[in-house]
N, C-alpha and C positions, 0 to 999 in steps of 0.2 A: 453296610453302606459301600457304595461304589465311588469310583473317582469323581463322577459328575456330582453326586449328592454332597460329597466332601467339599468340593470346590464351591458349590452354591452355598453350603453352610458357612465356609470361611468368608465368602464374599458378603453374605447377609450379616455376619457378625461385624465385619470390618465397616460396612456401611452404616449400620445401627450405632456402632460406637462413635464414628465420626460425626453423624448427625446430633447425637446426644452431647458429645464433647463441644461442638460448635454451640448448641443451645446453652449449655452450662456456662460457656465463656463469653457469650455476648451480652450476658447480664452484667450488671455494674461491678460486681465482685466476682471474678471468675478464679480459675485455679491459681494464677499468678498472684492475685491479690491475697488469697488466703495463705499461700505459701510465705508471702512477705509479712502478713500478720503473725504467722506461726514462727517466723525466724526473727523479726524485729519488733514485735508487739511489746507493750508495757502495760503492767497492771495499773488499774485505776479503780477507785470506789465509785459505785453507781447506786441509784435509788430507783426502785420499781415505781413507775407512775401510773401504769394502767395494765390490765389484763386484756387480751385480745383472743378469746377462745375460738372465734370463728376463723382466725388466721393461723392454723396449725397450732392451736392451743398455746399461743405465745403471750409474751408480755412486752411492754415498751419500758424502756429505762432511760434515765437521764444522767449526764455527768458533765463536768467542766474541765476544760483544757485551756490554760492561759487566760482565764476569766471569761471564756466563751462557752455558753451551754450548748450541748449536743443531746440529741435523743436517737435511740436506735431500737430495733425490734429483735427479739429472740424467740424463734419457734421453739415449741416444746419446753416452755419455761414453767417451772413448778413453784415459783415464788409468789408471794402476795404482795398487793400494792402497799407501799410504804417500806418494805424490807430493803435492806442494803445488801450488796454483794460486791464481788470483785469482777471486773471485766478485763478483757485485753483490748487495747486499742492501738492503732498505727500512728505514731508521732508524725509521720509524713502525711498522713490523711486522717486527722482527728476525728472526723465523722464516721470512721469505720471501726466498729467495735463488736465484740461478741462475749457473751457470758460463758459459753462453753469454750473448751481448749480449741484453738483454731486448727490444729492439726487433725482433730477428729472431723471437723467440717470438710477440710481439704480430702481427707481419706473417703469420706462419704461421697463427695462430689466427683471422685475418680472411680471408686469401686461400684457404685450403683450403675453407671453406664457400662462398665465392664461386665457385670452380671447380667444386665438386660440384653447386652450384645451376645453374650454366650448362650443365653436362652434362645434368642432370635436365630442364632447359627444352628443350634441343635434342632430346633423346630423345622427350620428350612431343610436341613439335611434328611431329616426324618421324613418329611413330606414329599421329597423327590421320589418319583416312582423308581422302583427297583428294576434293573434289567432282567429280562427272562433268563433262567438258567440255560446254559449251553449243553447240548447233549455230548 
């Protein structure tokens, strides 16, 4: 690789990461929300109310906080309707809950863009034509 291809690869990686990071964080629950859930979340019992295989093989669950009922969705859920489990919810935002440990979701939402950005950078650097060797 030469300096031009290296610079192009780094630029592609940075741009790709920024685009993916913006996309991940304009959603309702971005990195900050997941970090807050990981740091301040509290456990609560939940009940699986439906399966949703067409939505990332997920399930919907319900729980109550201060006599108010909430529902949430968890992708990759292997529980059956009627089963109970423990979830983590955010007391400051009771409608935000997850069955999986929130730190895993946070890491997933950070590392997937990093991996995709690294791949974009390597592919870009590899695709830049090499300079002809000097005599």
